[in-house]
N, C-alpha and C positions, 0 to 999 in steps of 0.2 A: 846319663843313662848309657850303659855299655852293652853292646850286642855283639855276639859272636856270629859271623857269617860263614857259611860253608857253600862252596860252589864246585860242582862236578858234572856239569851238563854235557861236556864233550871230552876234550883231551887235556884239560888243565885241572889239577887237583889244587884247590885253593881254600884258605881259611884266613879270616881277618877279624880284628876287634875294632869296632868303630864307636866313638862316643858322640851321643846326641845327633846321630845321623850325618855328621859332617867331618868330625876329626878322626883321622886314621891313627890308631895306636899301633897297629901291626897289619901287614898285608903280605901273606906268604903264598907263593905260587910255585907248584911243581909242574914244570912243562914236560909234555911228551913229544914235542915237535921233532926232535932228532929220531925218535923211535918210528914215527909215522912217515917221516920224510922218505924213507926207503920204499914205501908203498905208494907214494904220490898222493896220499890222503889218509884220513883217519879210519882205522880199522876198529869197528865197535867192540869186538870181543877183546882185542888187545888193550884198548883204552880202559875198559871196565876192570880188567885184571891189574893194570897199573894203578888205578884208583885204590884198589883194595890194599896195595902195599904202601901207598903214599898218604892215605887220608889221616891216619892217627899221628904219624910224625909231623905232618903239616899243621894239624890242629894244635899239637903240643908246642910247636915252634911259635905259632901265632900267639898263644897264651903267654909264653915266656917273653917274647919280644914286647908284648903290650904291658908286661909287668902287672898282670891282672890275675886275681884268684877267682876260682869258680863262683864263690859266693858274692863276688862283686859284679857278676853279669846279671843283666835284667832279663835277657831272652836269647834264644837261638833262632837265626833266620837261615833258611836253606832253600836252594833252587829246587823246584818241583817240575819244571818244564818251561819251554820246550827243550828237547835235547835227545840224546841217546838213552834208551831205556835202561840198559845195563849200567851206564855211568851215573845216571840220576839215582838209581836204586842205592848205590854205594853211599852217596852223600846224604840222602834222606834217611836211610836206616841208621847211619852213625849219629845223625842229628837227633833222631827219635830216642836212640839209646841213651845219649848224653842227657837229653831233656828229662827222660824218665829217672835216670840215676841221680841227677842233681836237682830235680824238682823245679825245672825251669820251663816257662812257656815256650812254645815253638811256633814259628811263623813261616808258612809256605810262600815262596816268592817266585813270581814269573821272571824268567831269565831276561826277557826283553825289557820289562819294567826296571829290572836291576840296572841294565845298561843306561837307561834314562837317568837314574839316580846317581850315576857316577858324576853327574854335573853338580851335585850338592857337596861333593867331597873336597877336602883340603888336607894336605899332609902336615907333618910336624915341622916344616921348614921355618927358619927364622928370617925376618926381614933384615935390611941393613941396619935398622935401629935396634935390633935385638928383640923386637916384639913379635909375638906370634901373628902370622898373617890371618886376616879375616877373610873367609871365603866369600866370593861373589855369588850371592844367592840368586837363583833363577826367580823371575817375576812372572806371574800369570796375568793374562793368557800368553802362551808361547807356542811356537811350532818346534817340534823335534824331528830331526831326520835320524832314523835308526838304520844303520847301514852296516851289514855284517856278511859273513859267509852264507848264512841261510835266510837272511831277511833284508829287505829294503822297504821300509815303511815310513810314510810321512804322517805325523800325528799332531793334532791340535790338542793341547793340554790346557784345560781351564782351571785346574786345581789338582791337589793330590788325589790320584786315583780317578780323575775325570778326563777320559780320553775320547776323542773323536778321530776315527781313521779317515784321513784325507785321501791317501793313495798308497798303493803297494806295488811290488813287482808282479807282472803278469807271467813271468817265466823265471829266468835266472836272477838270483840276487846279485848285487854288484860284487860282493866278495867271491861268490861262486864263479862269476865271469872272470875275475882276476885269476883264480886258480886254474881255470880251464885254458885261458890264454897263455898263462905261464907254462903250462904243459905243452901247448902247441909250439911255443918258442924254445922249449927245452931248458927252461929256467929253474925247474924244480918246485918244491913245495916247502912252505906255504907261498902261494902265488902273489899275494899283495905286496909283501916286503921285497920279494924277488923282482917284480916288475918295477917298483919304485926305485930300487937300487940301480937297475940297468937303465931305466928311463932318464936318470940324472945325467947320463952320458949321451942321450939321444936328442934328436930334433923333433919336437912335437908337431911341426908343420910339414914333416917329410911326407906323410900320408894323410889325406883327409878322409875321415870316416863319417858317414851320415849319422846324424843324431836322431835317436828314436824319441821324438818329442811327445807323441801320443796327445796331440792337441785336444784341448777341451777337458782333459782329466789331469789329476795329480799322480797318475800311475806311472810306473817305470817298466822298461823292457830292455834287457841286455843280451838276449839270445842272438839278435841280428848282428850286433857288434862282434860277438864271439864268432859267428859264421863268417863275417867279413874278414876277420883276422885270419881265420883258417884258410880262406881262399888266397889272401895276400901271401901268407907264409908258403903255401903250395906254389904259387906263381913265382915267388922269389927263390924257391928251392931251400927254404929254411924250415925244417921240421925237426922234431926231436930225433936225435940219432944221425941226422945228416951233417954234412960239413957246415960248420957254423961261420957266419959272417958277422962278427961282433957289432960293427957300426950299424948294419942293417937291422939286426935284432934290437939294438938300442933305439933306433928310430921307430920301429914298429911298436915297441913297448911304450915309448913316450907318446906316440900318436893315439894309442888305445887309451892310455891313462888320461890324456887330455879330453878325449871324447866322453868318457865315463864321468869325469869330474864336472865337465861343462853341463851335462844333463842334470846331475845331482844338485849342483849349486843353483842353476837357473830355475828349476822347478821348485826348490825349497824357498828361494827368495820371493818368487812370484806368489806362492801360497801364503807366505808370511804377510806380504803386502795386501793380498785379498782379504785375509782373515783379520787384519788390523791388530796384530799381536804386539807384544812389547819386547820380545826376545826370540832368538833362534838358538836352539841347542843342537849339538851333534852327539851321537851315541853309537856304540858298536865298534867292532874291530877295524873296519875300513875308515872310521873317523880318525885313526892314527895316521892316515895318509897325509904326508906333508903338503902335497899340491892341493888336496881338498881343503885342508885347514887354511892354507894361504888364500885360495880363490874365494872361499866363502867370507873370509875376513875382509877381503878387498871389495867384494861386490854387494855385501849386505848393507842396507840402510839402517839396520837395527843393531843393538848390542848382541854380540855372539859370545856364548860360553863354550869353551872347548876343554874337555877333560884332558889331563895329561895322557900321553900315549899309553902308559902302563895301565891306566884306568879305562882305556877304550877296549882293550882286549879282555878276555874273560878273567875275572878276579872276584874275590869274595868280599872286598870292601864295598863294592856297589850293592851286593846282596844284603849286607848288614845295614847299609844306609837306607835302602828301600824298606827293609824289615822294620827299622825304627819308625818310619812314617806310618806303616801299617799298624804297628803296636800303639803308637800315639792315637790313632784313630779307632782303636778298639777291635781291629781286625786280627784276631789271633786264632791259630789252628789248634788241633788237638793231636793226640797220638794215633788217631785214625788217618792222619795225613798220608796221602799216596802220591805217586808220580803221575804226570800227564805229559808224555813225550810230544804230543801235538798241541799243547796248550797255546791258546790265542791270547793276545793282549786285550782284544775287544771283539 
């Protein structure tokens, strides 16, 4: 069963063809990072206009790379939210137009749920024996940490579509905190990769930052860490536009990254132990962070599934994979499908 996925919730225009919810036949992404970097963040109007120019070429490229004809598709899956309204409209409208023209079913997908289903995906790589790799399939019940620019949620998943929210951020999401701290340190946008790159040269023990544990809950809070970094940068005379001290900036970045990762990993592992699950999954753009991936692999007492870095950030393969499981469960939308920029997972 082959499904075309379309993703345009923020600043990535993406299309992919996925077979049986796991095998990636194509995964095309047109990034707008360089365009928005000059503004220090995503400009919604600019993003939606870029989607308009990118969406058809990206879809066509995905179909060509997958070597699939339209009549070989089973359905179209498209992100309906959460995200930027203008960006979402581009993806949903083109998906509805194609579905109508080709007589295909359409499936609306929650962007956050799509990130979770990146864990079901495997590429076309070959093993050393020349045989296709078999994906390590998640096993229920499991705990998933969804950690991105706009969300930091800890979810108990008992089956496909069966979610219980354990905790979420009370203020800044982890990715948002990375972006803001990168701006404080003059490292540019996007903040996550910038901080990771500089932190590799720093000493994570140079500055100790208090961890916001929020004892007794599975919730997160990162605004205090952001404020602490602001004060440290001011005290050290390191602010965007000021004379830079490379080693001090690297030490600050490493210390901040260590604090965020410590909280994310500790709370996730504790929740998994308490809920007596079988696996832990990571999802979302921040799940591409190398230190986070390393720490959770080291400290977890359970098997961990980590999507490839390219599948952690916004892409359409995860939307197609999620759409497959919705389709298999009979959850199909119609041409009245609309966007929901504030859509919740649960």
